[in-house]
N, C-alpha and C positions, 0 to 999 in steps of 0.2 A: 325320364328317371335322370336325375342329377348323377353325374360322375364323379366320385369321391377318391381321394388318395387312401392308401392303404392306412395311413396314419388317422385320417378322419373317420374312415369306416371302423377300424379297430377300436378308437376310442369310444365311439358310439355303441359298439358291440360289449365292450368292457363295462361300460357305465350301465346299460341296461341288465347286464348279467349281474353286476354287484348290487343292484337295486332288488333284483330277484332274491338274492340271499338275504338280504336286509329282511324283505318283505316275509320270507319264510322263517327267519329266525324267531319269531313270536309264535310260532306254531299254527299260523293261519293256513287250513289244509289246502286251500286252492293255490296259494303262493307255494306250498311244498310241492305240489303236482307240477306247476310250470318251471319250477327250478330243475326238474328232471334229474333228480340224483338217484341212487339206489334205496328207494323208500318202498315202504309196504303200501302199494296203492290201494289194496282192498280195505284197510284199515283208514287211509286218508280219505278215500271216497265215502266210506261209511260216516266219517266225521261231518262231510260236507252235507249228506243227507240229514244228519242229527241237528245241523244249525237251522234248520227250518226250509220253507219252501224258496226263500230268496234271502241272501245275506250279502253284506258289502264286505269285500276282500281287502286286506291292507294294500293290495296293488291298486285299489280303485275300482275294480269290476265287480259287477253284481254277478251273484253265482247261485245256481240252481241246480241240486240233485234231486228234484222232485219231478216224478214222471209227467204228471197232468200240467204242472207249470211249465215243464220243459217242451210239452207238446204245443201249448199256447205259444211260447216263445218262438219256437221255430217255424211256426205257421203265421206269425204276425208280420205282414208286409213292411211295417214301419221299421222293423230291426232287420238290418242288412248285413249279410255275410261279411266278415271281416277280410276273408279271401278276396273279395271282389271289390272291397271298399277303397283300396289303395292306401297312399298316406293318410293318416288321421290326426286327430287333435294333439297327440303327445308328440308330433314333430316326426322326422324321418328316423328310421331305425331299420332293423334287419327286415321287417315287413315291408319296406319300401320296394323290393324287388317285384311286388305285385302291382305296382303302379303300371308296369309294363304289359299286364294282363287285359286285353280288351274285354269288357263285360258287356258290350253292346252287340246284339245280333246272335250270340251263339245259341240262345234258349231254343228258338224255333228249329234250328238246324239239328241240334241233339234230340229234340222231342219227335222229330220226323225220322230218326235213324231206326233201323230195323234190328231190334235185338236178335231175332232168329238169324240174320246174315252175320252179326258178330259171334253167335254162338257157333255157328257151321265154321266160320274162319278160325275160331279158337280151338275147335276139335280138331281141325285138320293140322294146324301148327303145331298142336301139343303132340300129336301122334308122330309128326316128322320130326320133332326135336328128341322125343323119346327113343326114336330109331337110332339116334346118333349117339345116345349116352350109354355107359356101361352099367355095371352093377352098383357102382358107388358114384353118388353125385350129390351137389348142394341144390336141394329142392328150389331155392329162391333164385340163387345166381345163375345156375346152369339150366333150369326150366321155365320157372313162372315168369321171370322178367324178359328172357328172350322171346318167349311166346307171346307175351302181351304188347312188346315193342314191335313184334312183326304183324301182330293184329292191327294195331294203331297205324302203323305204317302203311299197312295194305289198304285199310279203309280210306285212309286220306291221300292215297296215291302218292306217298313220299318218294321222289325219284330214287332209283337203285343207287345212283352215286352219292346220294346223301344219306343212305340208311345207316352207315357205320357212325357218322356224326350224330344222326338223329338218336341213335341208342345211346351215345355217350351224354347227350344233353338231357335225354330222359333220366339216366343214372344221376347225374348232377342235380336235376330238378326234383329228386326223391325226397330232399329235405325242406321242399317249399312248405308244405302244410304245418311243418313244426315250426319254422323259421317265423311264423306269424306271431307266435306266443313265446318262444325261447330262442334267444339269439345264437345262432351258430358261431363255429370257430371263425377266424378270418380267412383261412383257405377255403372253407366250405362256404362262406357267404359269397366270395369272389367266384367260386364256381357256379354256384347258383344263379349269380347275376349273369355270367357268361352264357349259361344254359338257356335263360330266358331271352337274351339277346340272340342266341343262335335259333332258338325256336321261332321267334318273330321273323327271322329272315329266310325261314324255310319255304322253298317254293312249291308248296303243296297245291294240288289241283282239286277243283270242284266246280259245281255250277252256280254257286253263290257269289256275292261280291267279295273283293278282297278282303274288306275288315271281318265279313263273316268266316273267310278261310283261316285268318289268323287266329280267331276265337275257337274254331274248330280244333286246331292243332293244339293251342295252349291248354284248353280245357281237357282234351283227351290225354296230354302228357302229364299235366301237372296234377289233375284231379281224378280223371277216370282210370289212368293207368295205375297210379299208386294206390287208389282205393282198392281196385281189382287185386292187385298183388297182395295188399295187406289181409283182404277177405280170404284168399285162398291159402296164404301162409297160416294164418290163424286157424282156419277151419282144418286143415291138415293136421296142425299141431294138437288141436282137440281131439282128432279122430285117432292119431297114431298114439296118443297118450291114453286112449281108452279102446283097445283092440277090439273089446265087443261091438262097438260103434261102428268101427271101420269094417269088420265083417260084415255088419249089417248092410252098409252101403255098397259094398263089393258084391254081396248077393243079390241085391236089388237096387241098381242105381237111381230109381225113382227117389230114394232116400236122400240123394245129394241136394235136392232143393231144401229139404229140412235141415240138413247139416249147415248149409250156408246160412240160413235164417237164424239158426240158434246160435252160430258163430257171431253173427251181426249183433245179437243180443247180449250175449256173455263176453264177447272179446271184440268190441266194436273197432273198426278200421279208423275212425275218427272219433276219439274219446272225449275231446273238449270241442264244442262247437261255438265260436265266439261270434258275436253280432254286435253292430254298432246302432244305436237309436238315431234314427233321421229326424226325430222330433220329439218333445216331451211326451211322456206317457206314464201310465200307472201299472205296476204289476204287482201282485199279491199284496196290495195296499201300500207299496212303496211308490215315491215320486221318482221317475227316472228321467232325467234332463237329456235334451238332445246332445248327440256327441258322446253319451256314456257307453261303456262296453257292458254287454250282458252275456254271460257264458253259461251254457248248459253242460253239465257234467253227465254224459251219457252212461258212463260206467255206474255212477250212483243211482241214477233213475232206473236203470235195466235191472238192478239187484236189490230193489226194494222188496223186502219180504211181504209186504202187504199187497205187492202187486203180483208177485209170483211165488208158488210154493217151491221151496228148495231152489231159490234164484241162482246159487253158485254151481247148480247141477247141469251138466250138459245132456240135455234130454231131447233126442230126436222126436219123441212122442208129445212133447209138450203141446198142449192146447194153445190155439192162437200163437202159432209159432212165429208170425210175423208181427206181433203185437210189440214193436220196439220202435225206437226213434231214429235208429241208423238211416242214413242216407235219406233224410226227410227235410222239410222245410224250405223248399225252393232252391233256386241256383245258390251253389253249382252243384251241391250233392244230389238233390233230388232229381235233378235234369239227366245226370248220368246214371241214376240209379238202375233203370232197366237193363242198360248195356252191361253194368257192373255184374248184377245178378245173372244176367244170360252167360256173360263169358265165365265167371266163376263156376256156375253149374256145370257148364260144358267141360271144362277143364278136369273138374272133380270126376266127372262121369268116366272120362278117358282115363285118368289114373286109377279108378277102381277097377276098370276092365282090364288094364294093361299091368297093373303093379300090385295085385292083390297081396303080396307078401312083402310090401316095401315096409320098412321100420326105420325109427330115427337111429343114427349111427354116432351121435355126438350131441354135445350142448347146443341148443338153439341160443343165438346171439341177437340181441335187439339193438337198434340203432341208438347211440349217445345223444342225449339232449332232444328227445322225441317225445314230448308229452302230449302230443296231439294224436300221433299214430302208433307210438311203440313199435315201429316198423321192424320186421324182422330181416336182418341182413345175412345171417348165416344159418342154414337148416341142413345140416348133413344127414343123408338117408343112404341106406343100402338094401338091396333086393335079394 
């Protein structure tokens, strides 16, 4: 990855940000989403769905909010996740930080990981962190992120001397998935680049080759950890805002799985899944040329009233609760999906058992410029 001066990087970020505002000025709903301002996302995603199964955004991307076509796109091996694509045809931009992500070798390693082991570690670490907290704390900053950083650090045997730095790099890398589509501010871009370089230099240990080791740590930190954190925060928000559902989970922790799956549908941790066409192809009768960007808006696809009855309703008893597109479609998300689900369910069960009286103690704050994750950064609670 080329090293750029602050002036060069700043110009690139400002130029891309300015183009996003221009694209959104005409009311193009996808352009409005990636602009990531304080817009009504439900109305905007509904407009994407109304534009048909596939439409061409002013930004140049092909966009779908259709469930059936979205499943086809995410399952097509000719369409490669932009997260793993590195620099693309549009030239270097904020997404260039992903050129440091090794895409080779991590799939077999992640697929061979044991979700039960991750769940066990997550339960133990969650219980330990809860034991140190008082009656009021921040669910994300004080609990979820420390637990998950600890889980990943333990699984990949990050040396104890490196744990503090590892945690800081993970925090800085939290913006990575959003930076693919929305340029961060210059300080956040620099912090993200430094985090990627730090994670690449991490002396993690495993039985595989060095290239595979790097891929383990990078994928776990940038994709697995952030996705799990978003799933947990979104699920707890849905439950605490609906006390009857939270009481149901507390009374019977087996409902934790349904709560996580319904959250994956209604409030997906990755809302916009961007792909790059590796070759010319056809989708929904449209000719897609190699190098084109194809985006699935999961929010639109998951809330199609023709697919679900009362799609905006958080329903733990919904039939086919896992019938959604979250964490699907090959690397990187589908690869980490079993571990994300196992960790999220494990932590949710511990919270239900230990904190049945927990409640929100203030407004939830989501990360700025986060069109992909809408990640929650502040979630005050009290017991």
